[in-house]
N, C-alpha and C positions, 0 to 999 in steps of 0.2 A: 666345927667352926670352919677352917679353912674352905672346907666341900662348899656349904652354902653361900660364904662370900666370893669363892672363885664363880660360881651358877649366877650370886644377883650383878657381877662382873658382866657376864657372858645373857643378861637378858634385855633383847633387843628392844622392848618398849622402852628400857632406860636409857639408853642409845636416843633411841626416834623423841625422846621426849627433849633433851638434852637438847637434839639438835632444832627442834621447834622453840624451844627458850632461845637461841643464837640468832632465828632467825628473828625472831619478835623485836631481840632487841639492837638487831640492825648488823648481826656480827654475821653477815652472809657467807665469808668464806669458812670460820670454823664451821657453822650449820651446815656445808656441804661435807667436810669431811666426816662431820658425827653424824647426817647420814648414809653417807654410805657404810660405816661401822656397824650402823645401826642393821642395816639390807645384810650384810654380814652376818652378822650374829644370827639374823634369819635364817636365813638359809644353810646355815650351820650348824643350827643344834641339831644335836640327836632325834632321830624319829621314835625310839622309844626308849623303856627308865624300869631301871631294874625292880621286882619286889619287892614293898612292903614289910609283907606278913605272908603267914603260909609257910616257910622255910622252916615244919620243924621233922623230926627223922626219925618216925614210926616205925618206918617198914627199911629190911637192910637191904642191898643192893644186890641185883641180880633176882629177888624172889619174884615171886609169880604178881606182887601185890604192887612192888615197887615197876616191874615191867607194862604191866597193866598201866598204872597212874605217868609214868614217862612216853608211853605211848598217846594218853589220852591229853597230859599237859601242851604234847608240841605239834598233837594231830598227826604222828606219823605212825602207822601201825608199823607190826614185828612183820614181816613175810618169810615166809618159810622156805626152802629149796636149794640154798646158796651154799658156793664155798668160797671160799678169803682166805686172800694170801698177802701179808706183809711183804712189803719191798724197800729193801733199806737201801739208801741211794741212789744214785744214775746210774750207776753199773747195775745195777738190778731193775730198775721202772724204766728207763728207757728204752733197754732192750726188747721189753716185754709190752710194754704202749706200740713200740715200730712193728711189732711181730703182728699185733693184735689187727694195727690200718692194715697192712699188709696181704693179711688173709681174711678185709671187710671183701663180704659179697653184697650185703645190703645198704647200709648209708654206713655213716661217720660224724657222727656230731660233736663240737667241743666246744665247751663255754672256759673262759681262761682271761684272766686276770691280767698272767704276765706272757704275753710271748714275743722276745726280744732276737737281736740282728744276733747273728752266729753258725759257728755249725750246725749245733745242736738244732736250733733254729730253720735250717737249710733242708737238712735231716727227715725231720719233719713234713717239711713242703715238699720236699720231693716223691714223698709216701702219700701224701695224701693226694697232691698231683694227679699221682700215677692212678689211684682209686676210683678219681672223678674222672679220669681220661677213660679207665674201664666202663662207664655207665654208674658208679657206684656214687649215688647223691651222696654229697660232702658240703657241710653248714657249720662254717664256722664264727662265733660270735666272742668279738674281744671289748677290755675296756677300753676304751679311748685316754683313757688315761695310763693304766697299767703297760699298756701294751703300743706302746707312741713310738716307742725307737724298732719296731718291726723292723724297717729298710724296704728299700725300693723293691728291692732280689727280690727275695722270701715275697713280698705283695707280686710282682710279678710274675713267680711261679706259681701261686695258688691261683690269680686271673687266670692264665695259658692254660693253666691245667684245665681249667672249668672248676672251680672250688667258688662255691656261695660266701664271701667273707662279708659279715658287718660287728659295726661297732656299738658297744654299748655306750648309752650317756655322751655320745661326743657333746665338748665346749663350745657354744654357739650363746650369742646373747639372749638366742631364745630360747634357752633352755637351761638356764642360769642358775634357776630356782633347782635343778637336779644335778648340778654338778658334784657336789659332796658324795652324792650316794652311788657304791661303784659296786662293779660285780666281782668278789674274790676269788670265785670260785675257780679251782683247777678241774675240771671233768672231760672226759673222754668216752666217751659211749659209737661201740662199733657195736654195727647189726643189731640193736637193743637187746643186747644178751648180753655183753661184756661191758667194765665200768671199771673207770683209776679213777680216782680224789686223793686229792693229802696236799701237802705243803708245798710239791715243786712247780714252778711252772715250765717253760718251756724256754731254755739256756742254758747257754756255756756253764754258767756258775753251779747247774745242778750235776755236772758232768762227772764222772771218777767214783770216789770211795770217800770223800770230805778228808782226802791227805793232805791239806794246807790249807791255805787263809781264801786260794781264789775257789777253793771248790769245797761248796755247800753241804751239810750234811744234814738229811730231810729224808721221810719215808712216806710211800702209797701206799695203800692200798689200793687189791682188783679186787672186785665181785662178778663173780659170774653167776647168772640168776636170774629170779624177777625181782629182788631187791633192788636192781638198778633200775628199775620203772620210775622210782622219784626221780633217780639225775636226770632222766629224760624227762620230766614233765619240767624238772624247773627249768631243762635248755627250753623247753617249747615256749615258756611264759615269756621267757626274756627275752625269744628270736619274734613272738608273734608282736611284744610289748617294741620289739625295733625296729622291725621291717615290716609288722602288717600279716605276715602271711602265717595261717596257722597250718603245723605239722599233723599231718597223719599218717594212718596206712601200715600196712606191714611192716615196712622196711624198720619204721622207727620203733613201734609196737607191735613185737610179732607175740604168737600164742605163747604162754606160760609153761616152763618146761624147766624144769626142776635140775640142780647141776653140782648139787650138795642137800650137804642137810644140817648146815646152818642158816639160824635166824639174823636176819638184819632188820637196824632201821634206818630209814635213812633220814636224816632231818633236812630239811631246804629250810634257810632260815632268811627272810626277808624283813627289816624292821620297819618295810612301809605297811603290811596289819598289824603295825601297831606293838606287836610284843617279838622278842627272838627267841624263837625257840632254840636257838644252841644257845645263849644265856640259860634259860629255863633246864635244860638238858644238863648243866654244867653243875648248876645250881643242888639239880634234886639229886644229883650222883653223889656232891661234897654231902649232903645235911643225910644222905643212906648212909655212907663208908662207916664201917662197923670195923675193921679192923684197918686197910693202910689204903691212902690215895700218890698214888703217882702221877704228878703232873708235868711232861716236857713242853715248852712254847718256848720261842721267841722272844714272844713282847706282852710278858705279862703285865699285866697294868690293872687289879683288879679292883672294882670298884666297893663298897663299901658295904653291901653286902654280901659280896664274896670275901672280903675277909672278916667279914665275923662269921661265916658259914666254916669254913677253915678253921679260925681260934678254937672255935665250937667243937669242932671236930675231934681236937688238940684235948680237948675241956674232957671229950668223951674218951679220950685212951685212945685215939686211930692217930696212925706213924703218918705223915703227911711230908711227902716231898718232893719239891718244886726243883727241877731242872728249866734253866734259861740261857739264851746267849749272853755271854760274858764281855772278855775286850773288844772281840770281834762281832758285835752287834752292828748294822749298819742303819738303825734307826737312832739318831741321837734324841728326839724327846721320849720314844718307847725307856728306852734306857735310865734316863733319869727318871722318871718317872717312875718305872720299876720300883730302880734302887731306892729310893723315898720312902717307899714304903715297906722295905727290906722288915724296917726296925719292929713294927706292930705284930708282924709274925713270927719272927725269930724270938721276941719273948715271951708268945705264948707255944714254942716249941717248935715253931714249922722249922725244917730242914731248909734252907737253899743253897743251891750249889749252881756254879756259872759254868758254862762249858766254855774251855776257854782255844782250844782247837782251832775252829773255822767257825764260821755262821751257822748257829745250829736253826733251822728252819722249819722242824715238823711241830706236829699238832696233835699231844697223846694225851688220855688219861685213862689210866686202869686200876679200878676201885675194886678192892678185896681181891684182888688177884684173880677174881672171876668174872669182871664189865668194863669193857674197854670202850672209849668211844675215839673214833681218830678222823681228820678232816682239814679243813682250810681254816676254821675258825682261831685266830689267836685268843687269848686268853685279856683282850683290851675293849674299851666299848666302842670302838671303832666298829671291830667285828660283828660284836652284842648291837649296837646301835647307828648304822649307817650302812651297813656293805650286807651285799647276800651274800650269802654262808652255804656249803655243803658240809656234814660230818656223817659217816656209818659209823654205827654202834654194834657190838655184836657180844654174846658173850659163852662165845667157844673158845674152847683150851686149846688148841695149837695156834691159832692168832695171837692170842693174849700171853701167851708162853713167849712167843715169839716176839711180842713188845716187852714184857717184860727183860729178856734178853739183851734187846737194843741197850734199854736203860742203864742194868748192869754194866756194858759193854763200855756205854759211855761215862759211866763215872771217875774211873783212875785219870780220864784226860778233864775231868771236872775240879773246880775249887770252891772248897764247902765255908761257907761265908758265917764267922762269928757273930754274935753280936758285938761284942768287945770292937771287932774288926770293924766294924759296918759304921759304929760312935767314932772313927778315930779316922771315917772317910777324909778331911778336912775342909775348909772352908770355902772353898775353890767348887768341890762339886755338891755341898749344899745348897749355894748360891745359884750353880746350872740348877738343880733340881727346881729349886723354887723358880724358878724361871719356865722350866719345862710342862711346871703344875697347873702352869698357867692356861695350859691347851690340852689338860688330861682327856676332856673329853673327846678331841679328835685325834687322839691316836688308839 
């Protein structure tokens, strides 16, 4: 009922009708602000909705039928011949990313929601500028909102080095219709053969090993092989939209060459097409689980379909564990919307863990210990209905074992939430949650 009420409150034509009525009655002041609210509601509306039917669990995750279904439903095939490495925290992924850039011979492309001013940003800028100076094409696509604090020093370094930089969906009066659609991807591709993606942007917050609240906990995945082509395709599409330049040639799309034996599925999700491939990926994985579901995600705000899917998994006897960012969460709206929804999941027997050491920022899911996905998509409506996202999925034992190991390493630093403690959280927090819920679709 609350979801329907909230949906009605955010229906643009309702506010537009009120504006027309106010204008007809001579209340021009009221008509003006009601009209502005109607415009905002129209522009802020998610472009994608969750599925209402078809979430049956007739096949087990990891089986041939499951893999064929998830490939068909998302439009992302499995590609053989890859090597996958899981990198935990900045101490592992930043040196690997910088090393790949410094050894680039053909091309470097970056699509990033976050590129912030600071020491890490300067290191990347110097490495990228050096490659461009030596004749390697370097193309950088940054989100105009997420990377707004990149700073003039880094921009000057990139420009003087010969890098090409473009801004995804800059905010102007004539682009107001797309202001709420952001690229949340964090992809780095080198020579069209090596790719990185995951939760981390380029910023000092990710440096270190999650040792304190100033250094975030995150996980990246390094993929080498033909599986990175889809990441490059996603970059090329958004670069074309932004700059008008079509990127082609062997520098960016080299001949396929196997680098390992792992099959990977690279999902490039965009709400513009009318359905979220990442949402489909997550829901199919949940409904096909037979033994266990492990989710680690900072902004865990499941919609009604996801809540019911998780509850149904528990009824089937599946062990469901969700780890979220706790007291150190940097997003007030996401935090309170998430806590508000704990009750329904706890009552169903879902285990909820709040990671409290620092900001937990990675986005992973492991199903039955043999199927995993990792990428940029949060478990919330903004990632599903508004953002450009990228996720890499695989069923290879070694990287999955590493993800399970990271989850277990984080368990002692997390607090298990009980139904009793959730019910005792206090009136003040409950009021905040109700207020936050008004903007649930924008989280």
